[in-house]
PDB file of N, CA, C and O in Angstrom, chain B, residues numbered from 101:
ATOM      1  N   MET B 101      43.339  99.099   8.261  1.00  0.00           N
ATOM      2  CA  MET B 101      42.124  99.112   8.729  1.00  0.00           C
ATOM      3  C   MET B 101      40.970  99.411   8.078  1.00  0.00           C
ATOM      4  O   MET B 101      39.982  99.681   8.762  1.00  0.00           O
ATOM      5  N   SER B 102      40.906  99.416   7.069  1.00  0.00           N
ATOM      6  CA  SER B 102      40.286  99.418   5.823  1.00  0.00           C
ATOM      7  C   SER B 102      39.086  97.911   6.451  1.00  0.00           C
ATOM      8  O   SER B 102      38.024  97.901   7.074  1.00  0.00           O
ATOM      9  N   THR B 103      39.830  97.004   5.967  1.00  0.00           N
ATOM     10  CA  THR B 103      39.240  95.962   6.145  1.00  0.00           C
ATOM     11  C   THR B 103      38.732  95.237   7.114  1.00  0.00           C
ATOM     12  O   THR B 103      37.982  94.261   7.133  1.00  0.00           O
ATOM     13  N   LEU B 104      39.619  96.299   8.461  1.00  0.00           N
ATOM     14  CA  LEU B 104      38.733  95.633   9.694  1.00  0.00           C
ATOM     15  C   LEU B 104      37.266  96.738   9.467  1.00  0.00           C
ATOM     16  O   LEU B 104      36.211  96.454  10.034  1.00  0.00           O
ATOM     17  N   GLY B 105      37.356  97.649   8.819  1.00  0.00           N
ATOM     18  CA  GLY B 105      36.057  99.020   9.119  1.00  0.00           C
ATOM     19  C   GLY B 105      34.945  97.920   8.223  1.00  0.00           C
ATOM     20  O   GLY B 105      33.787  97.709   8.585  1.00  0.00           O
ATOM     21  N   ASP B 106      35.370  97.516   7.425  1.00  0.00           N
ATOM     22  CA  ASP B 106      34.652  96.785   6.892  1.00  0.00           C
ATOM     23  C   ASP B 106      33.840  95.877   7.415  1.00  0.00           C
ATOM     24  O   ASP B 106      32.614  95.954   7.493  1.00  0.00           O
ATOM     25  N   ALA B 107      34.791  94.686   7.911  1.00  0.00           N
ATOM     26  CA  ALA B 107      34.336  93.542   8.166  1.00  0.00           C
ATOM     27  C   ALA B 107      33.542  93.730   9.453  1.00  0.00           C
ATOM     28  O   ALA B 107      32.934  92.697   9.734  1.00  0.00           O
ATOM     29  N   VAL B 108      33.280  95.101  10.661  1.00  0.00           N
ATOM     30  CA  VAL B 108      32.802  95.591  11.503  1.00  0.00           C
ATOM     31  C   VAL B 108      31.473  96.275  10.883  1.00  0.00           C
ATOM     32  O   VAL B 108      30.435  96.336  11.542  1.00  0.00           O
ATOM     33  N   LYS B 109      31.582  96.801   9.524  1.00  0.00           N
ATOM     34  CA  LYS B 109      30.253  97.547   9.019  1.00  0.00           C
ATOM     35  C   LYS B 109      29.338  96.426   8.475  1.00  0.00           C
ATOM     36  O   LYS B 109      28.208  96.740   8.101  1.00  0.00           O
ATOM     37  N   GLY B 110      29.726  95.208   8.407  1.00  0.00           N
ATOM     38  CA  GLY B 110      29.201  93.873   7.624  1.00  0.00           C
ATOM     39  C   GLY B 110      28.728  93.304   8.790  1.00  0.00           C
ATOM     40  O   GLY B 110      27.504  93.182   8.818  1.00  0.00           O
ATOM     41  N   ILE B 111      29.278  92.954   9.673  1.00  0.00           N
ATOM     42  CA  ILE B 111      28.597  92.587  10.958  1.00  0.00           C
ATOM     43  C   ILE B 111      27.479  93.279  11.566  1.00  0.00           C
ATOM     44  O   ILE B 111      26.675  92.780  12.353  1.00  0.00           O
ATOM     45  N   LYS B 112      27.496  94.502  11.124  1.00  0.00           N
ATOM     46  CA  LYS B 112      26.307  95.464  12.537  1.00  0.00           C
ATOM     47  C   LYS B 112      25.269  95.323  11.149  1.00  0.00           C
ATOM     48  O   LYS B 112      24.144  95.635  11.539  1.00  0.00           O
ATOM     49  N   GLN B 113      25.243  95.045   9.992  1.00  0.00           N
ATOM     50  CA  GLN B 113      24.569  94.814   8.801  1.00  0.00           C
ATOM     51  C   GLN B 113      23.301  93.751   9.097  1.00  0.00           C
ATOM     52  O   GLN B 113      22.078  93.713   9.232  1.00  0.00           O
ATOM     53  N   LEU B 114      24.595  92.859   9.098  1.00  0.00           N
ATOM     54  CA  LEU B 114      23.832  91.205   9.815  1.00  0.00           C
ATOM     55  C   LEU B 114      23.295  91.309  10.926  1.00  0.00           C
ATOM     56  O   LEU B 114      22.226  90.702  10.853  1.00  0.00           O
ATOM     57  N   LEU B 115      23.429  91.741  11.931  1.00  0.00           N
ATOM     58  CA  LEU B 115      22.646  92.080  13.281  1.00  0.00           C
ATOM     59  C   LEU B 115      21.611  92.850  12.938  1.00  0.00           C
ATOM     60  O   LEU B 115      20.584  92.554  13.549  1.00  0.00           O
ATOM     61  N   LEU B 116      21.516  93.676  12.228  1.00  0.00           N
ATOM     62  CA  LEU B 116      20.577  94.490  11.537  1.00  0.00           C
ATOM     63  C   LEU B 116      19.478  93.943  10.831  1.00  0.00           C
ATOM     64  O   LEU B 116      18.278  94.154  11.007  1.00  0.00           O
ATOM     65  N   LEU B 117      20.068  93.183   9.975  1.00  0.00           N
ATOM     66  CA  LEU B 117      19.257  91.903   9.011  1.00  0.00           C
ATOM     67  C   LEU B 117      18.689  90.804   9.730  1.00  0.00           C
ATOM     68  O   LEU B 117      17.613  90.362   9.328  1.00  0.00           O
ATOM     69  N   GLN B 118      19.428  90.118  11.073  1.00  0.00           N
ATOM     70  CA  GLN B 118      18.764  89.447  12.089  1.00  0.00           C
ATOM     71  C   GLN B 118      17.439  90.120  12.635  1.00  0.00           C
ATOM     72  O   GLN B 118      16.349  89.556  12.544  1.00  0.00           O
ATOM     73  N   GLU B 119      17.612  91.359  13.206  1.00  0.00           N
ATOM     74  CA  GLU B 119      16.562  91.899  14.103  1.00  0.00           C
ATOM     75  C   GLU B 119      15.516  91.717  12.808  1.00  0.00           C
ATOM     76  O   GLU B 119      14.781  90.737  12.686  1.00  0.00           O
ATOM     77  N   GLN B 120      15.577  92.802  11.887  1.00  0.00           N
ATOM     78  CA  GLN B 120      14.265  92.792  10.907  1.00  0.00           C
ATOM     79  C   GLN B 120      13.810  91.435  10.591  1.00  0.00           C
ATOM     80  O   GLN B 120      12.599  91.320  10.782  1.00  0.00           O
ATOM     81  N   VAL B 121      14.545  90.070  10.053  1.00  0.00           N
ATOM     82  CA  VAL B 121      14.132  89.231  10.121  1.00  0.00           C
ATOM     83  C   VAL B 121      13.220  88.698  11.302  1.00  0.00           C
ATOM     84  O   VAL B 121      12.137  88.146  11.106  1.00  0.00           O
ATOM     85  N   ARG B 122      13.820  88.941  12.647  1.00  0.00           N
ATOM     86  CA  ARG B 122      12.695  88.681  14.017  1.00  0.00           C
ATOM     87  C   ARG B 122      11.407  89.089  13.960  1.00  0.00           C
ATOM     88  O   ARG B 122      10.508  88.334  14.330  1.00  0.00           O
ATOM     89  N   GLN B 123      11.088  90.676  13.361  1.00  0.00           N
ATOM     90  CA  GLN B 123      10.471  91.478  13.427  1.00  0.00           C
ATOM     91  C   GLN B 123       9.580  90.652  12.504  1.00  0.00           C
ATOM     92  O   GLN B 123       8.421  90.352  12.793  1.00  0.00           O
ATOM     93  N   LEU B 124      10.313  90.239  11.160  1.00  0.00           N
ATOM     94  CA  LEU B 124       9.353  89.839  10.312  1.00  0.00           C
ATOM     95  C   LEU B 124       8.342  88.560  10.617  1.00  0.00           C
ATOM     96  O   LEU B 124       7.152  88.460  10.316  1.00  0.00           O
ATOM     97  N   GLU B 125       9.320  87.475  11.412  1.00  0.00           N
ATOM     98  CA  GLU B 125       8.871  86.287  11.993  1.00  0.00           C
ATOM     99  C   GLU B 125       7.122  86.992  12.984  1.00  0.00           C
ATOM    100  O   GLU B 125       5.983  86.636  12.679  1.00  0.00           O
ATOM    101  N   LYS B 126       7.406  87.790  13.888  1.00  0.00           N
ATOM    102  CA  LYS B 126       6.762  88.480  14.497  1.00  0.00           C
ATOM    103  C   LYS B 126       5.165  88.726  13.757  1.00  0.00           C
ATOM    104  O   LYS B 126       4.001  88.398  13.988  1.00  0.00           O
ATOM    105  N   VAL B 127       5.823  89.403  12.878  1.00  0.00           N
ATOM    106  CA  VAL B 127       4.360  89.881  12.102  1.00  0.00           C
ATOM    107  C   VAL B 127       3.711  88.622  11.360  1.00  0.00           C
ATOM    108  O   VAL B 127       2.489  88.531  11.474  1.00  0.00           O
ATOM    109  N   GLY B 128       4.255  87.811  10.746  1.00  0.00           N
ATOM    110  CA  GLY B 128       4.048  86.293   9.987  1.00  0.00           C
ATOM    111  C   GLY B 128       2.835  85.728  11.311  1.00  0.00           C
ATOM    112  O   GLY B 128       1.637  85.510  11.125  1.00  0.00           O
ATOM    113  N   GLU B 129       3.659  85.584  12.731  1.00  0.00           N
ATOM    114  CA  GLU B 129       2.864  84.745  13.728  1.00  0.00           C
ATOM    115  C   GLU B 129       1.498  85.678  13.805  1.00  0.00           C
ATOM    116  O   GLU B 129       0.311  85.352  13.825  1.00  0.00           O
ATOM    117  N   LYS B 130       2.127  86.932  13.838  1.00  0.00           N
ATOM    118  CA  LYS B 130       0.006  87.717  13.848  1.00  0.00           C
ATOM    119  C   LYS B 130      -1.086  87.378  12.851  1.00  0.00           C
ATOM    120  O   LYS B 130      -2.294  87.204  13.005  1.00  0.00           O
ATOM    121  N   GLN B 131      -0.320  87.336  11.808  1.00  0.00           N
ATOM    122  CA  GLN B 131      -1.147  87.441  10.727  1.00  0.00           C
ATOM    123  C   GLN B 131      -1.783  85.760  10.241  1.00  0.00           C
ATOM    124  O   GLN B 131      -2.766  85.436   9.574  1.00  0.00           O
ATOM    125  N   SER B 132      -0.690  84.938  10.939  1.00  0.00           N
ATOM    126  CA  SER B 132      -1.076  83.397  10.744  1.00  0.00           C
ATOM    127  C   SER B 132      -2.316  83.424  11.616  1.00  0.00           C
ATOM    128  O   SER B 132      -3.291  82.909  11.068  1.00  0.00           O
ATOM    129  N   GLU B 133      -2.603  84.075  13.299  1.00  0.00           N
ATOM    130  CA  GLU B 133      -3.526  84.037  14.185  1.00  0.00           C
ATOM    131  C   GLU B 133      -4.467  84.753  13.660  1.00  0.00           C
ATOM    132  O   GLU B 133      -5.578  84.440  14.087  1.00  0.00           O
ATOM    133  N   ALA B 134      -4.461  85.334  13.133  1.00  0.00           N
ATOM    134  CA  ALA B 134      -5.480  86.289  12.731  1.00  0.00           C
ATOM    135  C   ALA B 134      -6.335  85.408  11.709  1.00  0.00           C
ATOM    136  O   ALA B 134      -7.506  85.085  11.912  1.00  0.00           O
ATOM    137  N   LEU B 135      -5.532  85.040  10.499  1.00  0.00           N
ATOM    138  CA  LEU B 135      -6.264  84.121   9.496  1.00  0.00           C
ATOM    139  C   LEU B 135      -6.785  82.818  10.209  1.00  0.00           C
ATOM    140  O   LEU B 135      -7.953  82.453  10.076  1.00  0.00           O
ATOM    141  N   GLY B 136      -5.846  82.117  10.988  1.00  0.00           N
ATOM    142  CA  GLY B 136      -7.011  81.092  11.724  1.00  0.00           C
ATOM    143  C   GLY B 136      -8.169  81.570  12.731  1.00  0.00           C
ATOM    144  O   GLY B 136      -8.726  80.856  13.565  1.00  0.00           O
ATOM    145  N   ARG B 137      -8.343  82.549  12.546  1.00  0.00           N
ATOM    146  CA  ARG B 137      -9.826  82.999  13.332  1.00  0.00           C
ATOM    147  C   ARG B 137     -10.558  83.349  12.512  1.00  0.00           C
ATOM    148  O   ARG B 137     -11.606  82.704  12.508  1.00  0.00           O
ATOM    149  N   LEU B 138     -10.450  84.444  11.463  1.00  0.00           N
ATOM    150  CA  LEU B 138     -10.950  84.534  10.438  1.00  0.00           C
ATOM    151  C   LEU B 138     -11.948  83.750   9.332  1.00  0.00           C
ATOM    152  O   LEU B 138     -12.910  84.135   8.668  1.00  0.00           O
ATOM    153  N   THR B 139     -11.098  82.189   9.485  1.00  0.00           N
ATOM    154  CA  THR B 139     -11.333  80.664   8.929  1.00  0.00           C
ATOM    155  C   THR B 139     -12.882  80.020   9.659  1.00  0.00           C
ATOM    156  O   THR B 139     -13.964  79.572   9.277  1.00  0.00           O
ATOM    157  N   GLY B 140     -11.884  80.429  11.417  1.00  0.00           N
ATOM    158  CA  GLY B 140     -13.031  79.953  12.092  1.00  0.00           C
ATOM    159  C   GLY B 140     -14.586  80.746  12.019  1.00  0.00           C
ATOM    160  O   GLY B 140     -15.567  80.075  12.337  1.00  0.00           O
ATOM    161  N   ASP B 141     -14.736  81.892  11.680  1.00  0.00           N
ATOM    162  CA  ASP B 141     -15.631  82.803  11.530  1.00  0.00           C
ATOM    163  C   ASP B 141     -16.240  82.662  10.429  1.00  0.00           C
ATOM    164  O   ASP B 141     -17.456  82.854  10.452  1.00  0.00           O
ATOM    165  N   VAL B 142     -15.582  82.283   9.117  1.00  0.00           N
ATOM    166  CA  VAL B 142     -15.727  81.960   7.791  1.00  0.00           C
ATOM    167  C   VAL B 142     -16.892  80.583   7.890  1.00  0.00           C
ATOM    168  O   VAL B 142     -18.087  80.560   7.592  1.00  0.00           O
ATOM    169  N   LEU B 143     -16.310  79.881   8.240  1.00  0.00           N
ATOM    170  CA  LEU B 143     -17.116  78.556   8.604  1.00  0.00           C
ATOM    171  C   LEU B 143     -17.873  78.491   9.300  1.00  0.00           C
ATOM    172  O   LEU B 143     -18.570  77.476   9.284  1.00  0.00           O
ATOM    173  N   GLY B 144     -18.144  79.570  10.307  1.00  0.00           N
ATOM    174  CA  GLY B 144     -20.081  80.162  11.684  1.00  0.00           C
ATOM    175  C   GLY B 144     -20.455  79.900  10.289  1.00  0.00           C
ATOM    176  O   GLY B 144     -20.973  78.892   9.807  1.00  0.00           O
ATOM    177  N   LEU B 145     -20.071  81.070   9.697  1.00  0.00           N
ATOM    178  CA  LEU B 145     -20.907  81.627   8.703  1.00  0.00           C
ATOM    179  C   LEU B 145     -21.731  81.073   7.711  1.00  0.00           C
ATOM    180  O   LEU B 145     -22.922  81.250   7.458  1.00  0.00           O
ATOM    181  N   ASP B 146     -20.597  80.145   7.037  1.00  0.00           N
ATOM    182  CA  ASP B 146     -21.343  79.407   5.868  1.00  0.00           C
ATOM    183  C   ASP B 146     -22.305  78.531   6.436  1.00  0.00           C
ATOM    184  O   ASP B 146     -23.398  78.311   5.914  1.00  0.00           O
ATOM    185  N   LYS B 147     -21.822  77.920   7.732  1.00  0.00           N
ATOM    186  CA  LYS B 147     -23.378  76.826   8.412  1.00  0.00           C
ATOM    187  C   LYS B 147     -24.331  77.505   8.357  1.00  0.00           C
ATOM    188  O   LYS B 147     -25.397  77.166   7.843  1.00  0.00           O
ATOM    189  N   ARG B 148     -24.058  78.728   8.957  1.00  0.00           N
ATOM    190  CA  ARG B 148     -25.441  79.452   9.324  1.00  0.00           C
ATOM    191  C   ARG B 148     -26.223  80.040   7.888  1.00  0.00           C
ATOM    192  O   ARG B 148     -27.423  80.314   7.896  1.00  0.00           O
ATOM    193  N   VAL B 149     -25.391  80.182   6.709  1.00  0.00           N
ATOM    194  CA  VAL B 149     -26.212  80.681   5.645  1.00  0.00           C
ATOM    195  C   VAL B 149     -26.810  79.231   4.975  1.00  0.00           C
ATOM    196  O   VAL B 149     -27.856  79.273   4.329  1.00  0.00           O
ATOM    197  N   ILE B 150     -26.076  77.938   5.171  1.00  0.00           N
ATOM    198  CA  ILE B 150     -26.900  77.048   4.837  1.00  0.00           C
ATOM    199  C   ILE B 150     -28.700  76.756   5.714  1.00  0.00           C
ATOM    200  O   ILE B 150     -29.772  76.297   5.319  1.00  0.00           O
ATOM    201  N   ARG B 151     -28.327  77.173   6.681  1.00  0.00           N
ATOM    202  CA  ARG B 151     -29.723  76.442   7.810  1.00  0.00           C
ATOM    203  C   ARG B 151     -30.169  77.873   6.877  1.00  0.00           C
ATOM    204  O   ARG B 151     -30.373  77.443   5.742  1.00  0.00           O
ATOM    205  N   ILE B 152     -30.339  78.973   6.887  1.00  0.00           N
ATOM    206  CA  ILE B 152     -31.178  80.030   6.347  1.00  0.00           C
ATOM    207  C   ILE B 152     -31.736  79.779   5.129  1.00  0.00           C
ATOM    208  O   ILE B 152     -32.906  79.881   4.762  1.00  0.00           O
ATOM    209  N   GLU B 153     -30.445  79.330   4.365  1.00  0.00           N
ATOM    210  CA  GLU B 153     -31.032  78.426   2.624  1.00  0.00           C
ATOM    211  C   GLU B 153     -31.928  77.280   2.918  1.00  0.00           C
ATOM    212  O   GLU B 153     -32.860  76.956   2.182  1.00  0.00           O
ATOM    213  N   THR B 154     -31.639  76.734   3.922  1.00  0.00           N
ATOM    214  CA  THR B 154     -32.852  75.345   3.653  1.00  0.00           C
ATOM    215  C   THR B 154     -33.789  75.834   4.307  1.00  0.00           C
ATOM    216  O   THR B 154     -34.767  75.133   4.046  1.00  0.00           O
ATOM    217  N   MET B 155     -34.116  76.738   5.107  1.00  0.00           N
ATOM    218  CA  MET B 155     -35.383  77.033   6.065  1.00  0.00           C
ATOM    219  C   MET B 155     -35.833  77.893   4.318  1.00  0.00           C
ATOM    220  O   MET B 155     -36.288  77.052   3.542  1.00  0.00           O
ATOM    221  N   ILE B 156     -35.780  78.854   3.907  1.00  0.00           N
ATOM    222  CA  ILE B 156     -36.082  79.273   2.920  1.00  0.00           C
ATOM    223  C   ILE B 156     -36.740  77.757   1.526  1.00  0.00           C
ATOM    224  O   ILE B 156     -37.765  77.756   0.845  1.00  0.00           O
ATOM    225  N   GLU B 157     -35.880  76.952   1.588  1.00  0.00           N
ATOM    226  CA  GLU B 157     -36.505  76.226   0.687  1.00  0.00           C
ATOM    227  C   GLU B 157     -37.678  75.262   1.143  1.00  0.00           C
ATOM    228  O   GLU B 157     -38.671  74.821   0.565  1.00  0.00           O
ATOM    229  N   MET B 158     -37.131  75.111   2.481  1.00  0.00           N
ATOM    230  CA  MET B 158     -38.524  74.378   2.855  1.00  0.00           C
ATOM    231  C   MET B 158     -39.950  74.804   2.832  1.00  0.00           C
ATOM    232  O   MET B 158     -40.920  74.146   2.457  1.00  0.00           O
ATOM    233  N   THR B 159     -39.905  76.207   3.368  1.00  0.00           N
ATOM    234  CA  THR B 159     -40.860  77.262   3.291  1.00  0.00           C
ATOM    235  C   THR B 159     -41.586  77.432   1.883  1.00  0.00           C
ATOM    236  O   THR B 159     -42.810  77.417   1.754  1.00  0.00           O
ATOM    237  N   GLN B 160     -40.545  77.618   0.697  1.00  0.00           N
ATOM    238  CA  GLN B 160     -41.145  77.840  -0.799  1.00  0.00           C
ATOM    239  C   GLN B 160     -41.952  76.088  -0.676  1.00  0.00           C
ATOM    240  O   GLN B 160     -43.030  75.786  -1.188  1.00  0.00           O
ATOM    241  N   ARG B 161     -41.070  75.181   0.126  1.00  0.00           N
ATOM    242  CA  ARG B 161     -41.933  73.938  -0.947  1.00  0.00           C
ATOM    243  C   ARG B 161     -43.020  73.536  -0.417  1.00  0.00           C
ATOM    244  O   ARG B 161     -43.897  72.868  -0.965  1.00  0.00           O
ATOM    245  N   SER B 162     -42.982  74.120   1.181  1.00  0.00           N
ATOM    246  CA  SER B 162     -44.495  73.898   1.855  1.00  0.00           C
ATOM    247  C   SER B 162     -45.757  74.810   1.111  1.00  0.00           C
ATOM    248  O   SER B 162     -46.958  74.546   1.160  1.00  0.00           O
ATOM    249  N   ALA B 163     -45.189  75.808   0.503  1.00  0.00           N
ATOM    250  CA  ALA B 163     -46.059  76.777  -0.332  1.00  0.00           C
ATOM    251  C   ALA B 163     -46.630  76.288  -1.469  1.00  0.00           C
ATOM    252  O   ALA B 163     -47.760  76.486  -1.915  1.00  0.00           O
ATOM    253  N   GLN B 164     -45.663  75.578  -1.924  1.00  0.00           N
ATOM    254  CA  GLN B 164     -46.169  75.322  -3.442  1.00  0.00           C
ATOM    255  C   GLN B 164     -47.056  73.468  -2.952  1.00  0.00           C
ATOM    256  O   GLN B 164     -47.690  72.925  -3.857  1.00  0.00           O
ATOM    257  N   THR B 165     -47.004  73.024  -2.096  1.00  0.00           N
ATOM    258  CA  THR B 165     -47.975  71.860  -1.442  1.00  0.00           C
ATOM    259  C   THR B 165     -49.554  72.230  -1.794  1.00  0.00           C
ATOM    260  O   THR B 165     -50.177  72.998  -1.061  1.00  0.00           O
ATOM    261  N   PRO B 166     -50.010  71.778  -2.681  1.00  0.00           N
ATOM    262  CA  PRO B 166     -51.569  72.052  -2.430  1.00  0.00           C
ATOM    263  C   PRO B 166     -52.155  71.456  -1.188  1.00  0.00           C
ATOM    264  O   PRO B 166     -51.862  70.292  -0.915  1.00  0.00           O
ATOM    265  N   ARG B 167     -52.976  72.158  -0.388  1.00  0.00           N
ATOM    266  CA  ARG B 167     -53.944  71.564   0.493  1.00  0.00           C
ATOM    267  C   ARG B 167     -54.887  70.983   0.332  1.00  0.00           C
ATOM    268  O   ARG B 167     -55.473  71.111  -0.743  1.00  0.00           O
ATOM    269  N   ILE B 168     -55.255  70.357   1.062  1.00  0.00           N
ATOM    270  CA  ILE B 168     -56.637  69.785   0.920  1.00  0.00           C
ATOM    271  C   ILE B 168     -57.797  70.414   2.054  1.00  0.00           C
ATOM    272  O   ILE B 168     -57.791  70.107   3.246  1.00  0.00           O
ATOM    273  N   GLU B 169     -58.496  71.082   1.603  1.00  0.00           N
ATOM    274  CA  GLU B 169     -59.652  71.947   2.282  1.00  0.00           C
ATOM    275  C   GLU B 169     -60.708  70.930   2.167  1.00  0.00           C
ATOM    276  O   GLU B 169     -61.062  70.313   1.162  1.00  0.00           O
ATOM    277  N   GLY B 170     -61.204  70.854   3.523  1.00  0.00           N
ATOM    278  CA  GLY B 170     -62.238  70.228   3.640  1.00  0.00           C
ATOM    279  C   GLY B 170     -63.378  70.685   4.691  1.00  0.00           C
ATOM    280  O   GLY B 170     -64.419  70.036   4.794  1.00  0.00           O
TER     281      GLY B 170
END
């Protein structure tokens, strides 16, 4: 009976481990989706920062250019 009990106990543990793996897979999928959204947001912010930096540089250059007064 001990061998049968050990086998049943092992099967129960295996089923529990399979369920835990499924739950971890779901968590991993959710994190992957969130990371994808975050990546898109970061790229969008990067483009906006580049535009702002360009505007600042253009403003600084125009301020340094001497104007002809007449």
